[in-house]
The first five atom37 places (N, CA, C, CB, O) and aatype in JSON, in Angstrom:
{
  "aatype": [12, 5, 14, 3, 14, 2, 13, 10, 9, 5, 10, 0, 2, 16, 5, 12, 14, 13, 7, 11, 18, 11, 7, 19, 13, 10, 9, 3, 10, 14, 6, 8, 18, 10, 19, 17, 18, 1, 2, 11, 7, 13, 14, 11, 7, 11, 10, 7, 5, 10, 12, 6, 15, 0, 13, 3, 9, 1, 1, 2, 7, 10, 6, 8, 10, 9, 18, 11, 10, 11, 11],
  "atom_mask": [
    [1, 1, 1, 1, 1],
    [1, 1, 1, 1, 1],
    [1, 1, 1, 1, 1],
    [1, 1, 1, 1, 1],
    [1, 1, 1, 1, 1],
    [1, 1, 1, 1, 1],
    [1, 1, 1, 1, 1],
    [1, 1, 1, 1, 1],
    [1, 1, 1, 1, 1],
    [1, 1, 1, 1, 1],
    [1, 1, 1, 1, 1],
    [1, 1, 1, 1, 1],
    [1, 1, 1, 1, 1],
    [1, 1, 1, 1, 1],
    [1, 1, 1, 1, 1],
    [1, 1, 1, 1, 1],
    [1, 1, 1, 1, 1],
    [1, 1, 1, 1, 1],
    [1, 1, 1, 0, 1],
    [1, 1, 1, 1, 1],
    [1, 1, 1, 1, 1],
    [1, 1, 1, 1, 1],
    [1, 1, 1, 0, 1],
    [1, 1, 1, 1, 1],
    [1, 1, 1, 1, 1],
    [1, 1, 1, 1, 1],
    [1, 1, 1, 1, 1],
    [1, 1, 1, 1, 1],
    [1, 1, 1, 1, 1],
    [1, 1, 1, 1, 1],
    [1, 1, 1, 1, 1],
    [1, 1, 1, 1, 1],
    [1, 1, 1, 1, 1],
    [1, 1, 1, 1, 1],
    [1, 1, 1, 1, 1],
    [1, 1, 1, 1, 1],
    [1, 1, 1, 1, 1],
    [1, 1, 1, 1, 1],
    [1, 1, 1, 1, 1],
    [1, 1, 1, 1, 1],
    [1, 1, 1, 0, 1],
    [1, 1, 1, 1, 1],
    [1, 1, 1, 1, 1],
    [1, 1, 1, 1, 1],
    [1, 1, 1, 0, 1],
    [1, 1, 1, 1, 1],
    [1, 1, 1, 1, 1],
    [1, 1, 1, 0, 1],
    [1, 1, 1, 1, 1],
    [1, 1, 1, 1, 1],
    [1, 1, 1, 1, 1],
    [1, 1, 1, 1, 1],
    [1, 1, 1, 1, 1],
    [1, 1, 1, 1, 1],
    [1, 1, 1, 1, 1],
    [1, 1, 1, 1, 1],
    [1, 1, 1, 1, 1],
    [1, 1, 1, 1, 1],
    [1, 1, 1, 1, 1],
    [1, 1, 1, 1, 1],
    [1, 1, 1, 0, 1],
    [1, 1, 1, 1, 1],
    [1, 1, 1, 1, 1],
    [1, 1, 1, 1, 1],
    [1, 1, 1, 1, 1],
    [1, 1, 1, 1, 1],
    [1, 1, 1, 1, 1],
    [1, 1, 1, 1, 1],
    [1, 1, 1, 1, 1],
    [1, 1, 1, 1, 1],
    [1, 1, 1, 1, 1]
  ],
  "atom_positions": [
    [[27.23, -0.02, -6.75], [26.03, 0.16, -6.85], [25.56, 0.59, -5.13], [25.39, -1.2, -7.59], [25.84, -0.14, -4.17]],
    [[25.02, 1.54, -5.05], [24.45, 1.92, -3.36], [22.91, 1.19, -3.51], [24.28, 4.09, -2.89], [22.23, 0.91, -4.49]],
    [[22.73, 1.05, -2.13], [21.48, 0.6, -2.02], [20.6, 1.65, -2.08], [21.29, -0.11, -0.93], [21.22, 2.69, -1.86]],
    [[18.88, 1.95, -2.38], [18.24, 2.76, -2.38], [17.55, 2.84, -0.89], [17.56, 2.62, -3.47], [16.76, 2.03, -0.41]],
    [[18.02, 3.95, -0.35], [17.27, 3.85, 1.07], [15.68, 3.97, 1.1], [17.81, 5.03, 2.01], [15.03, 3.63, 2.09]],
    [[15.21, 4.38, 0.14], [13.61, 4.56, 0.12], [13.06, 2.98, -0.51], [13.09, 6.11, -1.09], [11.84, 2.89, -0.67]],
    [[13.6, 2.2, -0.74], [13.52, 1.03, -1.2], [12.38, 0.11, -0.56], [14.78, 0.54, -1.08], [11.43, -0.4, -1.14]],
    [[12.72, 0.04, 0.72], [11.98, -0.63, 1.85], [10.73, 0.13, 2.17], [12.87, -0.74, 3.14], [9.73, -0.5, 2.51]],
    [[10.71, 1.61, 2.08], [9.44, 2.55, 2.29], [8.49, 2.04, 1.02], [9.87, 4.42, 2.2], [7.35, 1.61, 1.2]],
    [[9.07, 2.13, -0.19], [8.23, 1.8, -1.23], [7.63, 0.37, -1.04], [8.99, 1.93, -2.51], [6.43, 0.2, -1.26]],
    [[8.3, -0.49, -0.69], [7.73, -1.78, -0.71], [6.68, -1.97, 0.12], [8.6, -2.69, -0.44], [5.74, -2.66, -0.29]],
    [[6.65, -1.39, 1.43], [5.76, -1.16, 2.15], [4.31, -0.38, 2.02], [6.4, -0.77, 2.85], [3.31, -0.44, 2.74]],
    [[4.58, 0.39, 0.8], [3.67, 1.2, 0.22], [3.0, 1.11, -1.07], [4.16, 2.15, 0.22], [2.11, 1.84, -1.53]],
    [[3.72, -0.14, -1.66], [3.26, -0.24, -3.05], [2.14, -1.51, -3.02], [4.64, -0.52, -4.14], [2.26, -2.57, -2.39]],
    [[0.94, -1.06, -3.96], [-0.13, -2.3, -4.11], [0.31, -2.61, -5.53], [-1.97, -1.9, -3.93], [0.89, -2.04, -6.45]],
    [[-0.33, -4.0, -5.24], [-0.3, -5.21, -6.59], [-1.13, -4.27, -7.69], [-1.36, -7.08, -6.18], [-2.25, -3.93, -7.33]],
    [[-0.75, -3.89, -8.79], [-1.62, -3.36, -9.86], [-2.5, -4.18, -10.68], [-0.88, -2.76, -10.72], [-3.33, -3.81, -11.51]],
    [[-2.25, -5.07, -10.39], [-3.12, -6.15, -11.39], [-3.73, -7.58, -10.79], [-2.08, -6.64, -12.64], [-3.42, -7.93, -9.65]],
    [[-4.43, -8.23, -11.45], [-4.86, -9.51, -11.18], [-5.57, -9.74, -9.95], [0.0, 0.0, 0.0], [-6.05, -8.74, -9.42]],
    [[-5.75, -10.92, -9.35], [-6.78, -11.01, -8.42], [-6.48, -10.47, -7.05], [-7.16, -12.35, -8.33], [-7.34, -10.33, -6.18]],
    [[-5.15, -10.17, -6.9], [-4.99, -9.1, -5.84], [-4.43, -7.59, -5.94], [-4.21, -9.66, -4.99], [-3.64, -6.92, -5.27]],
    [[-5.2, -7.39, -7.07], [-5.19, -5.9, -7.46], [-5.52, -5.16, -5.81], [-6.61, -5.51, -8.86], [-6.38, -5.62, -5.06]],
    [[-4.7, -4.04, -5.48], [-5.05, -3.26, -4.63], [-4.46, -3.63, -3.44], [0.0, 0.0, 0.0], [-4.43, -2.75, -2.59]],
    [[-3.87, -4.99, -3.09], [-3.34, -5.65, -1.84], [-2.0, -4.97, -1.93], [-3.31, -7.39, -1.81], [-1.36, -4.93, -2.98]],
    [[-1.46, -4.3, -0.5], [-0.21, -4.13, -0.85], [0.67, -5.47, -0.58], [0.28, -2.93, -0.14], [0.49, -6.42, 0.17]],
    [[1.78, -5.12, -1.58], [3.08, -6.31, -1.63], [3.32, -7.13, -0.5], [4.5, -5.69, -1.81], [3.3, -8.36, -0.56]],
    [[3.55, -6.44, 0.62], [4.0, -7.05, 1.73], [2.9, -8.35, 2.36], [4.22, -5.81, 2.74], [3.28, -9.41, 2.87]],
    [[1.73, -7.97, 2.19], [0.29, -8.57, 2.5], [-0.17, -9.44, 1.73], [-0.7, -7.72, 2.52], [-1.22, -10.0, 2.03]],
    [[0.66, -9.81, 0.32], [-0.01, -10.86, -0.49], [0.25, -12.25, 0.26], [0.58, -10.88, -2.07], [1.2, -12.5, 1.0]],
    [[-0.69, -13.01, -0.05], [-0.57, -14.53, 0.49], [1.05, -15.14, -0.13], [-2.12, -15.61, -0.25], [1.62, -15.03, -1.21]],
    [[1.38, -15.76, 1.11], [2.56, -16.22, 0.6], [2.54, -17.27, -0.75], [3.2, -16.85, 1.76], [3.33, -17.18, -1.68]],
    [[1.53, -18.2, -0.65], [1.32, -19.05, -1.96], [1.11, -18.34, -3.2], [0.16, -19.92, -1.84], [1.06, -19.02, -4.22]],
    [[0.98, -17.07, -3.28], [1.18, -16.39, -4.25], [2.29, -15.85, -4.72], [0.57, -15.72, -4.16], [2.48, -15.72, -5.93]],
    [[3.21, -15.44, -3.74], [4.53, -14.97, -3.83], [5.26, -16.16, -4.16], [5.05, -14.29, -2.58], [5.93, -16.06, -5.19]],
    [[5.3, -17.5, -3.44], [5.72, -18.42, -3.97], [5.69, -18.98, -5.37], [5.38, -19.0, -3.35], [6.64, -19.26, -6.1]],
    [[4.48, -19.08, -5.58], [4.04, -19.19, -7.29], [4.8, -18.35, -8.44], [2.47, -18.66, -7.48], [5.19, -18.67, -9.56]],
    [[4.85, -17.26, -7.77], [5.88, -15.89, -8.64], [7.4, -16.37, -8.7], [5.94, -14.13, -7.6], [8.2, -16.3, -9.63]],
    [[7.53, -16.8, -7.64], [9.03, -17.13, -7.15], [9.13, -18.27, -8.41], [9.28, -17.83, -5.22], [10.1, -18.16, -9.16]],
    [[8.2, -19.32, -8.65], [8.49, -20.42, -9.24], [8.4, -19.97, -10.78], [7.57, -21.58, -8.77], [9.18, -20.52, -11.56]],
    [[7.53, -19.05, -11.25], [7.09, -18.78, -12.83], [8.03, -17.78, -12.95], [5.43, -18.26, -13.25], [8.61, -17.78, -14.04]],
    [[8.45, -16.73, -12.0], [9.65, -15.79, -12.42], [8.71, -14.47, -12.09], [0.0, 0.0, 0.0], [7.59, -14.24, -12.54]],
    [[9.31, -13.85, -11.39], [8.76, -12.49, -11.13], [8.59, -11.36, -12.18], [9.55, -11.96, -10.18], [9.48, -11.34, -13.02]],
    [[7.72, -10.53, -12.29], [7.64, -9.49, -13.2], [9.14, -8.78, -13.45], [6.56, -8.46, -12.65], [9.97, -8.85, -12.55]],
    [[9.45, -8.13, -14.68], [10.59, -7.54, -14.92], [10.45, -5.97, -14.28], [10.88, -7.66, -16.49], [9.37, -5.5, -13.92]],
    [[11.47, -5.4, -14.23], [11.43, -4.29, -13.45], [11.38, -3.93, -12.19], [0.0, 0.0, 0.0], [11.8, -4.79, -11.41]],
    [[10.95, -2.79, -11.66], [10.77, -2.47, -10.12], [9.81, -3.38, -9.43], [10.23, -1.0, -9.9], [10.09, -3.93, -8.37]],
    [[8.72, -3.54, -10.02], [7.71, -4.54, -9.47], [8.23, -5.66, -8.96], [6.81, -4.98, -10.39], [8.16, -6.06, -7.79]],
    [[8.8, -6.21, -10.0], [9.27, -7.51, -9.77], [10.75, -7.57, -8.84], [0.0, 0.0, 0.0], [11.18, -8.64, -8.39]],
    [[11.43, -6.28, -8.64], [12.16, -6.8, -7.53], [11.73, -6.3, -6.38], [13.49, -6.59, -7.6], [12.44, -6.5, -5.39]],
    [[10.35, -5.47, -6.2], [9.79, -5.31, -4.86], [8.92, -6.53, -4.23], [8.93, -4.08, -4.91], [8.61, -6.73, -3.06]],
    [[8.61, -7.37, -5.51], [7.82, -8.48, -4.99], [8.78, -9.82, -4.82], [6.55, -8.75, -6.01], [8.39, -10.78, -4.15]],
    [[9.95, -9.82, -5.44], [11.35, -10.54, -4.85], [11.43, -10.18, -3.45], [12.81, -10.04, -5.6], [11.25, -10.96, -2.51]],
    [[11.69, -9.0, -3.36], [12.1, -8.43, -1.79], [11.02, -9.11, -0.9], [11.99, -6.53, -1.57], [11.35, -9.95, -0.06]],
    [[9.55, -8.69, -1.12], [8.49, -9.23, -0.32], [8.61, -10.75, 0.18], [7.28, -9.08, -1.11], [8.53, -11.19, 1.33]],
    [[8.85, -11.51, -1.17], [9.21, -13.16, -0.76], [9.94, -13.42, -0.22], [9.48, -14.01, -1.45], [9.8, -14.48, 0.39]],
    [[11.16, -12.68, -0.07], [12.48, -12.78, 0.98], [12.22, -12.62, 2.1], [13.53, -11.91, 0.87], [12.52, -13.5, 2.91]],
    [[11.54, -11.37, 2.54], [11.16, -10.56, 3.87], [10.02, -11.75, 4.57], [10.31, -8.72, 3.44], [10.02, -12.1, 5.75]],
    [[9.16, -12.22, 3.57], [8.2, -12.87, 4.11], [8.73, -14.21, 4.47], [7.07, -12.89, 3.28], [8.34, -14.65, 5.55]],
    [[9.61, -15.0, 3.73], [10.24, -15.89, 4.09], [11.0, -16.19, 5.02], [10.61, -16.06, 3.51], [11.32, -17.34, 5.3]],
    [[11.49, -14.83, 5.79], [12.59, -15.06, 6.63], [11.9, -14.55, 7.99], [14.01, -14.25, 6.13], [12.58, -14.48, 9.01]],
    [[10.49, -14.18, 8.0], [9.68, -13.6, 8.93], [9.96, -12.36, 9.25], [0.0, 0.0, 0.0], [9.91, -12.11, 10.45]],
    [[10.25, -11.47, 8.51], [10.65, -10.27, 9.09], [9.6, -8.87, 8.49], [12.35, -10.13, 8.69], [9.91, -7.68, 8.38]],
    [[8.29, -9.58, 8.16], [7.36, -8.35, 7.32], [6.93, -7.76, 8.58], [5.88, -8.86, 6.17], [6.05, -6.93, 8.35]],
    [[7.18, -7.86, 9.73], [6.57, -6.96, 10.88], [7.53, -5.43, 10.72], [6.83, -7.87, 12.68], [7.02, -4.33, 10.97]],
    [[8.84, -5.56, 10.3], [9.72, -4.49, 10.11], [8.9, -3.75, 8.92], [11.34, -4.98, 9.74], [8.8, -2.54, 9.13]],
    [[8.3, -4.19, 7.76], [8.17, -3.37, 7.02], [6.74, -2.84, 7.19], [8.57, -3.82, 5.86], [6.34, -1.93, 6.45]],
    [[5.97, -3.36, 8.12], [4.51, -2.9, 8.7], [4.83, -1.58, 9.44], [3.76, -4.1, 9.85], [3.92, -0.75, 9.56]],
    [[6.01, -1.34, 9.93], [6.28, -0.18, 10.77], [6.82, 1.04, 9.76], [7.42, -0.61, 11.96], [7.19, 2.1, 10.27]],
    [[6.84, 0.86, 8.41], [7.05, 1.82, 7.32], [5.74, 2.09, 6.73], [8.04, 1.32, 6.25], [5.72, 2.98, 5.88]],
    [[4.7, 1.51, 7.0], [3.43, 1.63, 6.06], [3.0, 2.97, 6.41], [2.19, 0.49, 6.31], [3.08, 3.36, 7.57]],
    [[2.45, 3.88, 5.29], [1.95, 5.27, 5.85], [0.45, 4.86, 6.06], [2.17, 6.7, 4.72], [-0.36, 5.68, 6.5]]
  ]
}
């Protein structure tokens, strides 16, 4: 399986579609919220993949790389 070259661009520009943080870019979600989802289980599908990636990127302090991809 080849990595999707547009995945990080999608991550940088996708907003939370529901809930308390509706409209917030996934990479900007509060860390405690991403940790909560990590423990609970990320949503299925593309949104879950993006949220899990946001969690991993934030956990490793690499969010500055994603900010450069925002439109």
